[in-house]
DRENDO-1510 file (C-alpha; in Angstrom, 1 decimal, always signed):
<recs>
REC; n; res; u; v; w
REC; 1; MET; -2.1; +4.8; +10.8 .
REC; 2; LEU; -0.9; +4.7; +14.3 .
REC; 3; LYS; -0.1; +1.1; +14.2 .
REC; 4; LEU; +1.9; +1.7; +11.0 .
REC; 5; ASP; +3.8; +4.5; +12.6 .
REC; 6; ALA; +4.6; +2.3; +15.7 .
REC; 7; HIS; +6.2; -0.3; +13.4 .
REC; 8; SER; +7.7; +1.9; +10.7 .
REC; 9; GLU; +11.3; +2.0; +12.0 .
REC; 10; ARG; +11.5; -1.8; +12.2 .
REC; 11; LEU; +9.9; -2.2; +8.9 .
REC; 12; ILE; +12.4; +0.3; +7.4 .
REC; 13; SER; +15.3; -1.7; +9.0 .
REC; 14; LEU; +13.8; -4.9; +7.6 .
REC; 15; PHE; +13.6; -3.3; +4.0 .
REC; 16; LYS; +17.2; -2.1; +4.2 .
REC; 17; LYS; +18.4; -5.6; +4.9 .
REC; 18; ARG; +16.8; -7.1; +1.8 .
REC; 19; GLY; +19.1; -7.7; -1.0 .
REC; 20; GLY; +18.8; -8.7; -4.7 .
REC; 21; GLN; +16.3; -7.2; -7.2 .
REC; 22; ILE; +13.7; -6.8; -4.4 .
REC; 23; GLY; +16.3; -4.9; -2.3 .
REC; 24; LYS; +16.9; -2.5; -5.2 .
REC; 25; ARG; +13.2; -1.9; -5.7 .
REC; 26; LEU; +12.8; -1.3; -1.9 .
REC; 27; ALA; +15.8; +1.2; -2.0 .
REC; 28; SER; +14.2; +3.1; -4.9 .
REC; 29; ILE; +10.9; +3.3; -3.1 .
REC; 30; MET; +12.4; +4.4; +0.3 .
REC; 31; ALA; +14.6; +7.0; -1.5 .
REC; 32; ALA; +11.5; +9.2; -1.8 .
REC; 33; MET; +11.4; +9.3; +2.1 .
REC; 34; ALA; +15.0; +10.7; +2.2 .
REC; 35; GLU; +14.1; +13.5; -0.1 .
REC; 36; ASP; +11.1; +14.7; +1.6 .
REC; 37; ASP; +10.2; +14.9; +5.4 .
REC; 38; ASP; +6.4; +14.6; +4.7 .
REC; 39; VAL; +4.9; +12.1; +7.1 .
REC; 40; ASP; +2.1; +11.0; +4.7 .
REC; 41; LEU; +4.7; +10.5; +1.9 .
REC; 42; GLY; +6.8; +8.4; +4.4 .
REC; 43; ARG; +3.8; +6.2; +5.3 .
REC; 44; GLU; +2.9; +5.8; +1.6 .
REC; 45; CYS; +6.5; +4.7; +0.9 .
REC; 46; ILE; +6.4; +2.1; +3.7 .
REC; 47; ILE; +3.1; +0.7; +2.4 .
REC; 48; LYS; +4.4; +0.5; -1.1 .
REC; 49; ALA; +7.7; -1.1; +0.1 .
REC; 50; LEU; +5.7; -3.7; +2.1 .
REC; 51; CYS; +4.0; -4.6; -1.1 .
REC; 52; VAL; +7.3; -5.2; -2.8 .
REC; 53; TYR; +8.8; -7.1; +0.2 .
REC; 54; LEU; +5.8; -9.4; +0.1 .
REC; 55; ASN; +6.5; -9.9; -3.7 .
REC; 56; GLU; +3.4; -8.0; -4.7 .
REC; 57; ASP; +3.2; -5.0; -7.1 .
REC; 58; PRO; +2.4; -1.7; -5.4 .
REC; 59; GLU; +0.6; -0.6; -8.6 .
REC; 60; ASN; -2.0; -3.2; -7.9 .
REC; 61; LEU; -2.8; -1.1; -4.8 .
REC; 62; VAL; -2.2; +2.4; -6.0 .
REC; 63; ARG; -2.6; +3.5; -9.7 .
REC; 64; GLU; -1.3; +6.9; -10.4 .
REC; 65; TYR; -2.7; +8.8; -13.4 .
REC; 66; VAL; -0.7; +11.8; -14.6 .
REC; 67; ALA; -2.7; +14.2; -16.9 .
REC; 68; ALA; -4.3; +11.2; -18.5 .
REC; 69; ASP; -7.2; +11.0; -21.0 .
REC; 70; GLU; -10.6; +10.8; -19.2 .
REC; 71; ALA; -11.6; +7.8; -21.3 .
REC; 72; LEU; -8.4; +6.0; -20.4 .
REC; 73; ILE; -8.9; +6.7; -16.7 .
REC; 74; GLN; -12.6; +5.6; -16.9 .
REC; 75; GLY; -11.6; +2.4; -18.6 .
REC; 76; SER; -8.9; +1.6; -16.2 .
REC; 77; ILE; -11.2; +2.2; -13.2 .
REC; 78; GLU; -13.8; -0.1; -14.7 .
REC; 79; GLU; -11.3; -2.9; -14.9 .
REC; 80; THR; -10.2; -2.4; -11.3 .
REC; 81; THR; -11.6; -4.9; -8.9 .
REC; 82; VAL; -10.1; -3.4; -5.7 .
REC; 83; GLY; -7.6; -0.4; -5.5 .
REC; 84; ILE; -6.7; +3.2; -5.0 .
REC; 85; TYR; -6.4; +5.8; -7.7 .
REC; 86; ALA; -4.4; +9.1; -7.5 .
REC; 87; PHE; -4.9; +11.7; -10.1 .
REC; 88; LYS; -1.9; +14.3; -10.8 .
REC; 89; GLN; -1.5; +17.0; -13.3 .
REC; 90; ARG; +2.2; +16.4; -13.4 .
REC; 91; GLU; +4.4; +13.6; -12.1 .
REC; 92; ALA; +6.1; +15.8; -9.5 .
REC; 93; ASP; +2.7; +17.1; -8.2 .
REC; 94; ILE; +0.8; +15.9; -5.2 .
REC; 95; PRO; -2.4; +14.2; -6.2 .
REC; 96; ASP; -5.5; +16.3; -6.9 .
REC; 97; ASN; -7.9; +13.5; -6.2 .
REC; 98; ILE; -7.3; +10.3; -4.4 .
REC; 99; GLY; -10.0; +7.7; -4.2 .
REC; 100; ILE; -11.1; +4.1; -3.8 .
REC; 101; VAL; -12.4; +1.7; -6.4 .
REC; 102; LEU; -14.4; -1.5; -5.7 .
REC; 103; GLU; -15.8; -3.6; -8.5 .
REC; 104; GLY; -15.0; -1.0; -11.1 .
REC; 105; GLN; -16.9; +1.8; -9.3 .
REC; 106; VAL; -15.5; +4.8; -7.5 .
REC; 107; VAL; -16.8; +4.4; -3.9 .
REC; 108; LEU; -14.8; +7.1; -2.1 .
REC; 109; GLN; -13.0; +10.1; -3.6 .
REC; 110; GLU; -11.3; +13.4; -2.6 .
REC; 111; LEU; -9.4; +11.6; +0.2 .
REC; 112; ASP; -6.5; +13.4; +1.8 .
REC; 113; ASN; -3.6; +11.0; +1.0 .
REC; 114; VAL; -2.9; +7.4; -0.1 .
REC; 115; VAL; -2.4; +6.0; +3.4 .
REC; 116; LEU; -5.8; +7.3; +4.4 .
REC; 117; ALA; -7.2; +5.7; +1.3 .
REC; 118; ALA; -5.5; +2.3; +2.1 .
REC; 119; ALA; -6.8; +2.5; +5.7 .
REC; 120; MET; -10.4; +3.2; +4.4 .
REC; 121; LEU; -10.0; +0.4; +1.7 .
REC; 122; PHE; -9.0; -2.0; +4.3 .
REC; 123; GLY; -12.0; -0.9; +6.5 .
REC; 124; LEU; -14.4; -1.2; +3.5 .
REC; 125; MET; -13.2; -4.7; +2.7 .
REC; 126; PHE; -13.6; -5.8; +6.4 .
REC; 127; ALA; -17.0; -4.1; +6.6 .
REC; 128; LEU; -18.4; -5.4; +3.4 .
REC; 129; ASN; -16.8; -8.9; +4.0 .
REC; 130; LEU; -15.0; -8.9; +0.7 .
REC; 131; ASP; -12.3; -11.3; -0.2 .
REC; 132; TYR; -8.8; -10.1; -0.5 .
REC; 133; PRO; -7.8; -9.7; -4.1 .
REC; 134; PRO; -5.2; -12.5; -5.0 .
REC; 135; GLU; -2.7; -9.9; -6.1 .
REC; 136; LEU; -2.7; -8.2; -2.8 .
REC; 137; ARG; -3.6; -11.0; -0.4 .
REC; 138; ALA; -0.3; -11.0; +1.4 .
REC; 139; LEU; -0.4; -7.2; +2.0 .
REC; 140; PHE; -4.1; -7.3; +3.3 .
REC; 141; THR; -3.4; -10.5; +5.4 .
REC; 142; PHE; -0.4; -8.6; +7.0 .
REC; 143; MET; -2.5; -5.6; +7.6 .
REC; 144; ALA; -5.3; -7.7; +9.2 .
REC; 145; GLU; -2.8; -9.4; +11.4 .
REC; 146; VAL; -1.2; -6.3; +12.6 .
REC; 147; HIS; -4.5; -4.6; +13.3 .
REC; 148; ALA; -6.3; -7.4; +15.0 .
REC; 149; LEU; -3.7; -9.3; +16.9 .
REC; 150; ARG; +0.0; -8.7; +16.7 .
REC; 151; SER; +0.3; -5.1; +17.9 .
REC; 152; HIS; -1.5; -6.1; +21.1 .
REC; 153; GLN; +0.7; -9.0; +21.9 .
REC; 154; GLY; +4.0; -7.3; +21.6 .
REC; 155; ILE; +5.2; -9.7; +19.0 .
REC; 156; SER; +7.9; -8.2; +16.7 .
REC; 157; ILE; +6.6; -6.9; +13.4 .
REC; 158; ALA; +9.6; -8.2; +11.6 .
REC; 159; ASN; +8.7; -11.7; +12.7 .
REC; 160; ASP; +5.2; -11.2; +11.4 .
REC; 161; VAL; +6.5; -10.1; +7.9 .
REC; 162; CYS; +8.9; -13.1; +7.8 .
REC; 163; ASN; +6.3; -15.5; +8.9 .
REC; 164; LEU; +3.9; -14.2; +6.4 .
REC; 165; THR; +6.3; -14.3; +3.5 .
REC; 166; ALA; +7.1; -18.0; +4.5 .
REC; 167; ARG; +3.5; -19.0; +4.5 .
REC; 168; HIS; +2.9; -17.5; +1.0 .
REC; 169; GLY; +6.1; -19.1; -0.4 .
REC; 170; ARG; +7.8; -15.8; -1.1 .
REC; 171; PRO; +11.5; -14.9; -0.6 .
</recs>
């Protein structure tokens, strides 16, 4: 999380410069940061915006369930290969339960926030030597590069994002 914090200002600047439909989606996600000073919410917004910037759907990473039927939730979890879930009683509420799903099984639950869950998911994937899911490959590749190499070399995070999008053929 510290590495995300260290690069957050540059990422936010990069997101603000993006135009078109992706720029509108980024602005919508980042608007939540302007409404609330919660650090964890800000980190969550940056991760979701990074998904969008990399042309990936943040719902593939975090699925929110609002007062949903248990059978619907269980079915959705069983269909999830890799992801994070967040249960809420109402849309405006903070999640009651945040957890991680691997291969249709809940492997961690009752986590404090989505960013912690994302960090834990990334760590689990690394420790278990799992392949990145195709729908989140760019995000996890970026996270791995920032974690392992780039932050130690003083290379601009904006350059990392641009290079990654170019390699994956995304705008």
